[in-house]
RODRENLUM-281725 format. One record per residue: x, y, z of N, C-alpha, C in turn; residue number from 0. Coordinates in Angstrom, 2 decimals, padded with zeros to 5 digits. Layout:
      n.x      n.y      n.z     ca.x     ca.y     ca.z      c.x      c.y      c.z  resi
        X        Y        Z        X        Y        Z        X        Y        Z   NUM
...
This chain:
      n.x      n.y      n.z     ca.x     ca.y     ca.z      c.x      c.y      c.z  resi
   000.86  -001.21   000.02   000.01  -000.02   000.00   000.88   001.24   000.03     0
   000.58   002.18  -000.87   001.37   003.40  -001.00   001.04   004.31   000.22     1
   001.86   005.36   000.44   001.64   006.27   001.47   000.31   006.97   001.29     2
   000.01   007.39   000.00  -001.26   008.09  -000.20  -002.49   007.13   000.10     3
  -002.37   005.88  -000.29  -003.45   004.95  -000.03  -003.65   004.76   001.48     4
  -002.51   004.76   002.25  -002.64   004.61   003.69  -003.33   005.89   004.29     5
  -002.97   007.06   003.79  -003.59   008.26   004.30  -005.11   008.26   004.02     6
  -005.48   007.87   002.78  -006.92   007.78   002.47  -007.66   006.75   003.31     7
  -007.01   005.60   003.54  -007.60   004.59   004.40  -007.76   005.07   005.82     8
  -006.78   005.81   006.26  -006.86   006.36   007.66  -008.06   007.32   007.73     9
  -008.19   008.14   006.72  -009.36   009.02   006.77  -010.69   008.34   006.73    10
  -010.77   007.33   005.90  -012.07   006.51   005.87  -012.38   005.97   007.22    11
  -011.33   005.41   007.88  -011.56   004.80   009.18  -011.98   005.83   010.17    12
  -011.40   007.03   010.03  -011.74   008.12   011.01  -013.20   008.52   010.80    13
  -013.66   008.64   009.54  -015.04   008.97   009.31  -016.01   007.87   009.84    14
  -015.61   006.65   009.61  -016.45   005.56   010.09  -016.57   005.57   011.61    15
  -015.39   005.82   012.29  -015.38   005.80   013.72  -016.29   006.96   014.26    16
  -016.11   008.15   013.68  -016.82   009.30   014.21  -018.31   009.13   014.00    17
  -018.78   008.74   012.77  -020.15   008.74   012.51  -020.85   007.44   013.00    18
  -020.04   006.45   013.26  -020.65   005.30   013.99  -021.06   005.70   015.39    19
  -020.16   006.43   016.07  -020.48   006.87   017.42  -021.61   007.95   017.39    20
  -021.66   008.78   016.33  -022.66   009.83   016.24  -024.01   009.41   015.66    21
  -024.13   008.19   015.21  -025.38   007.79   014.45  -026.65   008.12   015.24    22
  -026.66   007.77   016.52  -027.88   008.04   017.26  -028.15   009.53   017.49    23
  -027.17   010.26   017.91  -027.35   011.70   018.19  -027.48   012.52   016.90    24
  -026.73   012.18   015.89  -026.87   012.87   014.61  -028.30   012.74   014.03    25
  -028.78   011.47   014.10  -030.14   011.19   013.58  -031.27   011.87   014.34    26
  -030.99   012.20   015.59  -032.05   012.86   016.44  -031.90   014.37   016.51    27
  -030.87   014.89   015.95  -030.62   016.37   016.08  -031.60   017.19   015.29    28
  -032.21   018.13   015.93  -033.17   019.02   015.25  -032.51   019.78   014.14    29
  -031.25   020.13   014.30  -030.54   020.92   013.33  -030.30   020.09   012.03    30
  -030.21   018.72   012.22  -029.97   017.84   011.09  -031.28   017.41   010.40    31
  -032.32   017.32   011.21  -033.65   016.82   010.71  -034.54   017.91   010.24    32
  -034.06   019.17   010.20  -034.79   020.36   009.89  -035.61   020.11   008.61    33
  -036.97   020.15   008.78  -037.81   019.84   007.62  -037.75   020.96   006.53    34
  -037.45   022.18   006.96  -037.37   023.22   005.95  -036.14   023.05   005.05    35
  -035.03   022.59   005.61  -033.82   022.31   004.79  -034.12   021.14   003.86    36
  -034.81   020.08   004.31  -035.07   018.99   003.48  -035.97   019.43   002.35    37
  -036.93   020.26   002.60  -037.87   020.70   001.54  -037.10   021.50   000.53    38
  -036.15   022.29   000.97  -035.34   023.07  -000.02  -034.73   022.10  -001.08    39
  -034.19   020.97  -000.68  -033.67   019.98  -001.61  -034.73   019.52  -002.58    40
  -035.87   019.09  -002.04  -036.94   018.54  -002.88  -037.35   019.62  -003.91    41
  -037.52   020.87  -003.47  -037.92   021.96  -004.31  -036.85   022.15  -005.48    42
  -035.59   022.12  -005.05  -034.54   022.41  -006.01  -034.39   021.29  -007.05    43
  -034.77   020.06  -006.67  -034.76   018.97  -007.65  -035.87   019.07  -008.69    44
  -037.04   019.61  -008.24  -038.12   019.73  -009.19  -038.54   018.41  -009.77    45
  -038.76   018.30  -011.10  -039.30   017.08  -011.73  -038.31   015.95  -011.61    46
  -036.97   016.26  -011.42  -036.00   015.22  -011.34  -036.19   014.33  -010.10    47
  -036.93   014.84  -009.11  -037.24   014.05  -007.93  -038.17   012.92  -008.19    48
  -038.71   012.81  -009.38  -039.59   011.71  -009.71  -038.86   010.51  -010.37    49
  -037.60   010.66  -010.72  -036.90   009.64  -011.34  -036.10   008.77  -010.40    50
  -034.88   008.33  -010.89  -033.96   007.61  -010.11  -032.95   008.54  -009.51    51
  -032.86   008.47  -008.15  -032.06   009.49  -007.42  -031.02   008.84  -006.52    52
  -029.77   009.31  -006.58  -028.72   008.88  -005.73  -028.48   009.94  -004.64    53
  -028.52   009.50  -003.41  -028.20   010.34  -002.23  -026.81   009.98  -001.75    54
  -025.81   010.81  -002.02  -024.43   010.53  -001.70  -024.17   011.03  -000.24    55
  -023.51   010.20   000.52  -023.27   010.44   001.99  -024.61   010.77   002.59    56
  -025.52   009.79   002.52  -026.92   009.95   002.95  -027.11   010.08   004.45    57
  -026.13   009.67   005.24  -026.28   009.68   006.69  -027.44   008.92   007.12    58
  -028.27   009.49   008.03  -029.44   008.65   008.54  -030.63   008.65   007.66    59
  -030.42   009.05   006.34  -031.51   008.85   005.36  -032.66   009.90   005.37    60
  -032.40   011.09   005.97  -033.46   012.08   006.08  -033.87   012.54   004.68    61
  -032.87   012.88   003.84  -033.16   013.32   002.51  -033.64   012.18   001.61    62
  -033.05   010.97   001.83  -033.41   009.81   001.04  -034.95   009.50   001.25    63
  -035.41   009.57   002.49  -036.80   009.28   002.74  -037.76   010.31   002.20    64
  -037.32   011.55   002.32  -038.17   012.64   001.75  -038.34   012.55   000.24    65
  -037.22   012.22  -000.44  -037.26   012.15  -001.93  -038.01   010.90  -002.37    66
  -037.87   009.87  -001.56  -038.48   008.53  -001.99  -040.03   008.63  -002.00    67
  -040.58   009.63  -001.41  -042.04   009.80  -001.46  -042.56   010.06  -002.84    68
  -041.73   010.64  -003.73  -042.13   010.89  -005.06  -041.24   010.24  -006.16    69
  -040.08   009.77  -005.76  -039.12   009.17  -006.75  -039.49   007.78  -007.14    70
  -039.07   007.37  -008.31  -039.21   006.05  -008.74  -038.35   005.13  -007.90    71
  -037.10   005.56  -007.69  -036.17   004.79  -006.89  -035.13   005.74  -006.29    72
  -034.72   005.44  -005.08  -033.59   006.15  -004.40  -032.56   005.13  -004.00    73
  -031.34   005.54  -004.22  -030.17   004.77  -003.68  -029.57   005.62  -002.62    74
  -029.60   005.13  -001.34  -028.94   005.79  -000.21  -027.57   005.21  -000.03    75
  -026.54   006.08  -000.21  -025.19   005.63  -000.26  -024.37   006.33   000.83    76
  -023.62   005.55   001.62  -022.84   006.14   002.73  -021.68   005.21   003.08    77
  -020.66   005.85   003.71  -019.47   005.12   004.09  -019.64   004.40   005.41    78
  -020.59   004.78   006.21  -020.71   004.29   007.58  -021.90   003.39   007.78    79
  -021.66   002.08   008.08  -022.79   001.13   008.26  -023.81   001.57   009.22    80
  -023.49   002.01   010.44  -024.56   002.40   011.37  -025.46   003.55   010.83    81
  -024.90   004.43   009.99  -025.75   005.48   009.34  -026.69   004.82   008.40    82
  -026.21   003.86   007.61  -027.09   003.17   006.66  -028.21   002.36   007.43    83
  -027.87   001.81   008.54  -028.89   001.19   009.36  -029.97   002.07   009.79    84
  -029.56   003.31   010.21  -030.51   004.36   010.60  -031.36   004.81   009.45    85
  -030.77   004.87   008.27  -031.48   005.25   007.02  -032.52   004.18   006.69    86
  -032.13   002.98   006.77  -033.06   001.84   006.50  -034.23   001.81   007.48    87
  -033.91   002.11   008.72  -035.00   002.14   009.75  -035.96   003.28   009.44    88
  -035.44   004.42   009.06  -036.28   005.60   008.83  -037.20   005.31   007.64    89
  -036.62   004.66   006.58  -037.45   004.42   005.42  -038.50   003.32   005.66    90
  -038.10   002.31   006.50  -039.04   001.23   006.78  -040.21   001.83   007.62    91
  -039.88   002.67   008.59  -040.96   003.27   009.42  -041.95   004.14   008.60    92
  -041.40   004.67   007.50  -042.21   005.55   006.64  -042.93   004.73   005.60    93
  -042.75   003.38   005.59  -043.43   002.53   004.72  -042.88   002.67   003.23    94
  -041.63   003.04   003.05  -040.99   003.24   001.75  -040.29   001.98   001.31    95
  -040.62   001.47   000.19  -040.01   000.25  -000.28  -039.17   000.47  -001.61    96
  -038.97   001.76  -001.92  -038.26   002.02  -003.20  -036.88   002.58  -002.92    97
  -036.30   002.29  -001.75  -034.98   002.83  -001.43  -034.04   001.60  -001.31    98
  -032.86   001.69  -001.90  -031.85   000.67  -001.79  -030.67   001.31  -001.01    99
  -029.91   000.51  -000.35  -028.84   001.00   000.55  -027.46   000.42   000.15   100
  -026.55   001.29  -000.07  -025.22   000.83  -000.57  -024.11   001.47   000.27   101
  -023.15   000.71   000.64  -022.02   001.25   001.42  -020.85   001.52   000.50   102
  -020.11   002.63   000.70  -018.93   002.88  -000.06  -018.47   004.36   000.05   103
  -017.40   004.61  -000.72  -016.74   005.89  -000.65  -017.19   006.75  -001.84   104
  -017.52   008.06  -001.61  -018.06   008.94  -002.61  -016.99   009.17  -003.74   105
  -015.72   008.92  -003.46  -014.70   009.17  -004.46  -014.63   007.90  -005.39   106
  -015.32   006.88  -005.12  -015.32   005.69  -005.93  -016.70   005.06  -006.00   107
  -017.62   005.73  -006.70  -019.03   005.33  -006.73  -019.21   004.07  -007.49   108
  -019.80   002.99  -006.91  -019.95   001.74  -007.54  -021.14   001.66  -008.49   109
  -021.27   002.63  -009.39  -022.42   002.69  -010.29  -021.97   002.97  -011.70   110
  -022.82   002.60  -012.69  -022.46   002.77  -014.08  -022.59   004.20  -014.46   111
  -021.92   004.57  -015.60  -022.05   005.94  -016.12  -023.56   006.23  -016.42   112
  -023.95   007.44  -016.18  -025.29   007.95  -016.54  -026.40   007.09  -015.93   113
  -026.20   006.64  -014.75  -027.12   005.66  -014.05  -028.31   006.36  -013.44   114
  -028.22   007.66  -013.11  -029.20   008.28  -012.30  -029.79   009.55  -012.98   115
  -031.04   009.86  -012.69  -031.70   011.08  -013.20  -031.29   012.30  -012.33   116
  -030.95   012.04  -011.08  -030.58   013.17  -010.16  -029.63   012.60  -009.09   117
  -028.74   013.47  -008.58  -027.88   013.12  -007.47  -028.04   014.32  -006.44   118
  -028.05   013.94  -005.19  -028.08   014.93  -004.03  -027.00   014.60  -003.11   119
  -026.50   015.65  -002.37  -025.57   015.34  -001.27  -025.68   016.62  -000.40   120
  -025.64   016.37   000.97  -025.63   017.49   001.85  -024.74   017.20   003.06   121
  -024.14   018.27   003.57  -023.24   018.13   004.72  -022.21   017.14   004.52   122
  -021.66   017.03   003.32  -020.67   016.02   003.02  -019.32   016.54   002.56   123
  -019.28   017.55   001.81  -018.06   018.02   001.12  -016.94   018.33   002.22   124
  -017.36   018.84   003.32  -016.30   019.19   004.32  -015.67   017.97   005.00   125
  -016.24   016.79   004.67  -015.74   015.51   005.16  -014.95   014.79   004.03   126
  -014.96   015.29   002.79  -014.25   014.55   001.70  -012.80   014.94   001.70   127
  -011.96   013.91   001.70  -010.54   014.19   001.53  -010.16   014.37   000.01   128
  -011.04   013.99  -000.90  -010.81   014.21  -002.31  -012.10   014.75  -002.93   129
  -012.43   015.97  -002.60  -013.74   016.59  -003.02  -013.80   016.66  -004.57   130
  -012.68   016.96  -005.21  -012.75   017.05  -006.67  -013.02   015.68  -007.35   131
  -012.47   014.64  -006.71  -012.72   013.28  -007.18  -014.18   012.93  -007.00   132
  -014.75   013.27  -005.80  -016.13   012.92  -005.51  -017.04   013.69  -006.51   133
  -016.75   015.00  -006.84  -017.53   015.66  -007.80  -017.49   015.04  -009.13   134
  -016.31   014.57  -009.61  -016.15   013.94  -010.92  -016.97   012.63  -010.97   135
  -016.96   011.90  -009.83  -017.75   010.64  -009.76  -019.28   010.96  -009.86   136
  -019.71   011.97  -009.16  -021.13   012.33  -009.27  -021.52   012.71  -010.63   137
  -020.65   013.51  -011.30  -020.87   013.90  -012.69  -021.01   012.66  -013.61   138
  -020.09   011.73  -013.41  -020.06   010.50  -014.19  -021.33   009.71  -014.15   139
  -021.84   009.49  -012.93  -023.00   008.58  -012.77  -024.34   009.27  -013.09   140
  -024.35   010.61  -013.32  -025.57   011.33  -013.60  -025.75   011.34  -015.12   141
  -026.99   011.13  -015.56  -027.28   011.12  -017.01  -027.12   012.56  -017.54   142
  -026.84   012.69  -018.84  -026.83   014.02  -019.47  -028.18   014.72  -019.32   143
  -028.18   015.89  -018.86  -029.46   016.66  -018.55  -029.97   016.43  -017.18   144
  -029.26   015.58  -016.34  -029.70   015.26  -015.04  -029.44   016.37  -014.05   145
  -030.11   016.34  -012.92  -030.00   017.38  -011.88  -029.06   016.99  -010.74   146
  -028.35   017.93  -010.26  -027.46   017.74  -009.14  -027.75   018.84  -008.11   147
  -028.05   018.48  -006.89  -028.29   019.45  -005.80  -027.35   019.14  -004.64   148
  -026.58   020.13  -004.23  -025.64   020.02  -003.17  -025.79   021.14  -002.17   149
  -025.73   020.84  -000.87  -025.72   021.86   000.15  -024.65   021.43   001.18   150
  -023.95   022.47   001.60  -022.94   022.27   002.64  -022.76   023.54   003.41   151
  -022.22   023.42   004.62  -021.81   024.58   005.38  -020.51   025.07   004.80   152
  -020.40   026.42   004.72  -019.28   027.02   004.08  -018.52   027.93   005.08   153
  -017.28   028.21   004.77  -016.44   029.08   005.65  -016.42   030.49   005.08   154
  -015.74   031.32   005.80  -015.52   032.76   005.40  -014.70   032.81   004.08   155
  -014.91   033.86   003.34  -014.03   034.11   002.17  -012.68   034.66   002.60   156
  -012.57   035.05   003.84  -011.31   035.60   004.35  -010.41   034.40   004.83   157
  -009.30   034.22   004.25  -008.47   033.00   004.57  -008.20   032.78   006.03   158
  -007.88   033.87   006.77  -007.54   033.71   008.20  -008.74   033.29   009.02   159
  -009.90   033.82   008.69  -011.17   033.37   009.38  -011.53   031.98   009.02   160
  -011.37   031.63   007.74  -011.66   030.28   007.35  -010.73   029.26   007.97   161
  -009.46   029.63   008.10  -008.51   028.72   008.77  -008.92   028.49   010.19   162
  -009.28   029.57   010.95  -009.59   029.39   012.37  -010.91   028.64   012.48   163
  -011.92   028.86   011.64  -013.15   028.12   011.78  -012.93   026.63   011.48   164
  -012.12   026.31   010.49  -011.85   024.92   010.20  -011.05   024.21   011.32   165
  -010.22   024.99   011.97  -009.48   024.47   013.17  -010.44   024.05   014.24   166
  -011.41   024.95   014.49  -012.43   024.67   015.55  -013.22   023.41   015.16   167
  -013.60   023.31   013.94  -014.39   022.11   013.48  -013.60   020.86   013.64   168
  -012.31   020.89   013.33  -011.47   019.69   013.41  -011.28   019.29   014.85   169
  -011.15   020.25   015.80  -011.04   019.93   017.19  -012.33   019.25   017.69   170
  -013.49   019.69   017.16  -014.79   019.03   017.54  -014.91   017.68   016.92   171
  -014.53   017.52   015.67  -014.71   016.30   014.93  -013.52   016.07   013.99   172
  -012.70   015.18   014.35  -011.41   014.96   013.54  -011.64   014.44   012.13   173
  -012.89   013.98   011.85  -013.15   013.59   010.43  -013.45   014.77   009.53   174
  -013.58   015.95   010.11  -013.75   017.16   009.33  -012.43   017.45   008.59   175
  -012.57   017.74   007.30  -011.35   018.02   006.53  -011.32   019.54   006.30   176
  -012.24   020.14   005.60  -012.22   021.56   005.32  -013.49   022.01   004.82   177
  -014.12   023.02   005.47  -015.25   023.76   004.90  -014.70   024.68   003.80   178
  -015.31   024.72   002.71  -014.88   025.56   001.62  -015.58   026.92   001.66   179
  -014.97   028.00   001.21  -015.70   029.21   001.07  -016.72   029.04  -000.02   180
  -017.75   029.79  -000.09  -018.84   029.63  -001.07  -018.30   029.67  -002.50   181
  -017.38   030.60  -002.71  -016.85   030.76  -004.07  -016.13   029.48  -004.51   182
  -015.47   028.85  -003.61  -014.67   027.64  -003.91  -015.58   026.44  -004.06   183
  -016.69   026.41  -003.30  -017.62   025.32  -003.50  -018.33   025.41  -004.92   184
  -018.66   026.61  -005.30  -019.25   026.78  -006.65  -018.22   026.44  -007.72   185
  -016.97   026.82  -007.50  -015.90   026.45  -008.49  -015.71   024.98  -008.56   186
  -015.88   024.28  -007.43  -015.67   022.82  -007.42  -016.73   022.19  -008.30   187
  -018.03   022.63  -008.15  -019.14   022.13  -008.97  -018.94   022.41  -010.39   188
  -018.55   023.62  -010.78  -018.32   024.01  -012.15  -017.14   023.22  -012.70   189
  -016.13   023.04  -011.90  -014.91   022.36  -012.33  -015.16   020.90  -012.74   190
  -016.20   020.28  -012.18  -016.55   018.91  -012.49  -017.35   018.83  -013.82   191
  -017.73   019.98  -014.34  -018.47   020.00  -015.61  -019.96   020.43  -015.51   192
  -020.40   020.73  -014.30  -021.84   021.09  -014.13  -022.09   022.55  -014.54   193
  -023.28   022.81  -014.97  -023.78   024.15  -015.15  -024.65   024.55  -013.94   194
  -024.24   025.55  -013.25  -025.04   026.00  -012.03  -026.21   026.76  -012.46   195
  -027.38   026.39  -011.94  -028.62   027.05  -012.32  -029.23   027.85  -011.16   196
  -028.87   027.57  -009.92  -029.41   028.34  -008.77  -028.43   028.19  -007.63   197
  -028.43   029.25  -006.76  -027.60   029.25  -005.59  -028.28   030.03  -004.51   198
  -028.40   029.44  -003.37  -029.09   030.05  -002.24  -028.06   029.99  -001.03   199
  -028.08   031.05  -000.17  -027.24   031.03   000.99  -028.02   031.60   002.16   200
  -027.82   030.92   003.35  -028.50   031.42   004.53  -027.71   031.03   005.77   201
  -027.92   031.73   006.86  -027.24   031.40   008.12  -028.19   030.72   009.04   202
  -027.72   029.61   009.62  -028.51   028.83   010.63  -027.91   029.00   012.00   203
  -028.66   029.67   012.95  -028.12   029.85   014.31  -027.88   028.51   014.97   204
  -026.78   028.47   015.74  -026.48   027.26   016.52  -026.10   027.65   017.91   205
  -026.25   026.67   018.84  -025.79   026.81   020.26  -024.67   025.77   020.47   206
  -023.67   026.18   021.18  -022.51   025.31   021.39  -022.88   024.01   021.99   207
  -023.72   024.05   023.00  -024.07   022.81   023.79  -024.75   021.83   022.84   208
  -025.72   022.31   022.07  -026.44   021.46   021.09  -025.56   020.86   020.05   209
  -024.63   021.71   019.57  -023.68   021.23   018.53  -022.75   020.21   019.07   210
  -022.26   020.34   020.31  -021.38   019.36   020.92  -022.00   018.04   021.21   211
  -023.31   018.11   021.59  -024.02   016.87   021.92  -024.00   015.85   020.72   212
  -024.04   016.43   019.50  -024.12   015.53   018.32  -022.89   014.60   018.23   213
  -021.68   015.09   018.63  -020.52   014.24   018.42  -020.42   013.11   019.46   214
  -021.21   013.23   020.54  -021.36   012.08   021.49  -020.03   011.69   022.17   215
  -019.25   012.76   022.52  -017.95   012.54   023.19  -017.75   013.67   024.20   216
  -018.15   013.50   025.44  -018.17   014.50   026.47  -016.76   015.04   026.73   217
  -015.70   014.22   026.49  -014.34   014.60   026.82  -013.87   015.80   025.97   218
  -014.47   015.99   024.82  -014.04   017.12   023.92  -014.66   018.46   024.32   219
  -015.71   018.38   025.12  -016.51   019.62   025.33  -015.76   020.68   026.12   220
  -015.17   020.38   027.34  -014.57   021.46   028.17  -013.45   022.22   027.41   221
  -012.44   021.50   026.78  -011.38   022.31   026.11  -011.85   023.13   025.00   222
  -012.75   022.60   024.20  -013.20   023.40   023.04  -014.12   024.52   023.54   223
  -014.90   024.31   024.57  -015.70   025.39   025.10  -014.84   026.57   025.58   224
  -013.71   026.20   026.24  -012.80   027.21   026.75  -012.20   028.04   025.59   225
  -011.89   027.38   024.50  -011.25   028.01   023.32  -012.29   029.00   022.71   226
  -013.50   028.49   022.40  -014.39   029.34   021.71  -014.96   030.44   022.54   227
  -015.11   030.25   023.84  -015.47   031.28   024.77  -014.47   032.40   024.81   228
  -013.16   031.99   024.83  -012.12   032.99   024.86  -012.15   033.79   023.56   229
  -012.34   033.11   022.42  -012.40   033.82   021.12  -013.56   034.84   021.13   230
  -014.70   034.36   021.57  -015.92   035.21   021.57  -015.66   036.44   022.47   231
  -015.14   036.15   023.68  -014.92   037.26   024.61  -013.84   038.27   024.11   232
  -013.00   037.80   023.15  -012.01   038.68   022.62  -012.53   039.41   021.36   233
  -013.78   039.09   021.04  -014.40   039.71   019.86  -013.98   039.09   018.55   234
  -013.49   037.88   018.67  -013.06   037.09   017.39  -014.25   036.31   016.88   235
  -014.69   036.64   015.67  -015.83   035.97   015.11  -015.54   034.58   014.63   236
  -014.31   034.34   014.15  -013.89   033.09   013.50  -014.71   032.75   012.29   237
  -015.32   033.79   011.66  -016.13   033.57   010.44  -017.47   032.94   010.79   238
  -017.80   032.72   012.09  -019.03   032.01   012.39  -019.84   032.79   013.44   239
  -019.52   034.05   013.63  -020.32   034.98   014.49  -020.31   034.50   015.97   240
  -019.20   034.09   016.47  -019.06   033.62   017.85  -019.48   034.77   018.83   241
  -020.34   034.42   019.79  -020.75   035.41   020.77  -021.19   034.61   022.02   242
  -021.31   035.31   023.15  -021.78   034.70   024.33  -023.01   035.37   024.87   243
  -023.86   034.59   025.53  -025.08   035.08   026.11  -025.22   034.40   027.48   244
  -024.62   035.04   028.52  -024.52   034.37   029.83  -023.61   033.17   029.67   245
  -024.08   032.03   030.08  -023.24   030.82   030.00  -023.29   030.16   028.61   246
  -024.18   030.62   027.73  -024.36   029.99   026.45  -023.41   030.65   025.43   247
  -022.88   029.79   024.53  -022.07   030.31   023.42  -022.87   030.08   022.15   248
  -023.00   031.15   021.35  -023.79   031.09   020.15  -022.88   031.37   018.92   249
  -023.37   030.80   017.79  -022.66   031.06   016.50  -023.61   030.78   015.40   250
  -023.17   030.73   014.18  -024.04   030.31   013.06  -023.16   029.42   012.12   251
  -023.91   028.67   011.40  -023.35   027.96   010.22  -023.92   028.57   009.01   252
  -023.09   028.96   008.04  -023.55   029.51   006.79  -023.68   028.36   005.82   253
  -024.82   028.29   005.22  -025.13   027.25   004.23  -025.13   027.77   002.86   254
  -024.66   027.01   001.87  -024.86   027.25   000.46  -025.58   026.02  -000.10   255
  -026.62   026.25  -000.91  -027.31   025.22  -001.66  -027.20   025.54  -003.08   256
  -026.66   024.62  -003.87  -026.48   024.82  -005.32  -027.33   023.86  -006.08   257
  -028.04   024.34  -007.06  -028.75   023.55  -008.02  -028.01   023.54  -009.30   258
  -027.67   022.42  -009.89  -026.82   022.36  -011.07  -027.41   021.29  -012.02   259
  -026.91   021.30  -013.23  -027.27   020.33  -014.25  -026.15   019.88  -015.05   260
  -026.15   018.63  -015.40  -025.16   018.06  -016.31  -025.59   018.36  -017.70   261
  -024.69   019.06  -018.48  -025.12   019.44  -019.87  -025.54   018.22  -020.67   262
  -026.49   018.40  -021.52  -026.99   017.29  -022.37  -025.97   017.02  -023.51   263
């Protein structure tokens, strides 16, 4: 095994470890299960939501289940088996029998060229160690004229702020690689060959305690709380609007949702 292969395998194992532990808390988080965000995806897909849809890095299947209500078929694809188990449970409880579940890496999608009418992915790019490769694979498996909808949290366009915010995210969850600035996320999508048709951006308020509960590791909370509180008290935003309100630490995640199409 080459050094690069070892690095990639290490990252895969890190992602599996983190999200296996987070499966229960991630699936139950109100910030993750936000119905308004899910509806944004369905709306952005439009008529493509009636065809064959691939959900890359599906997590607990929130988006897969929502799309399956109108789609001919959905494939829920994720690297972490416990997340796929949660996705299967969610779909079964909703009485959905048109969802298949596949395990694997987004950088090596096990599907044929032009296999899907639409592809979606959310909250995934900042965990990809090869985001350009994942975008190329998504482009490959989408049929010409097919729709691609992606949403992720993004960092500041200011390099120093982005570097600090990504450092905070890595301290919280070591499987985090890098949140991209919005301009870079759009460039990544265009660079894979997609034509961007729509772009929406919004800020979602978060609370530190709620955010830390998701990772399901109490040992990380005190040191990171000390760091972000000190930054907030010093007036350092870290590109995420860090502030304090009594004992509570508040911030926001900025989201970008991009609707794109593979040229015919």
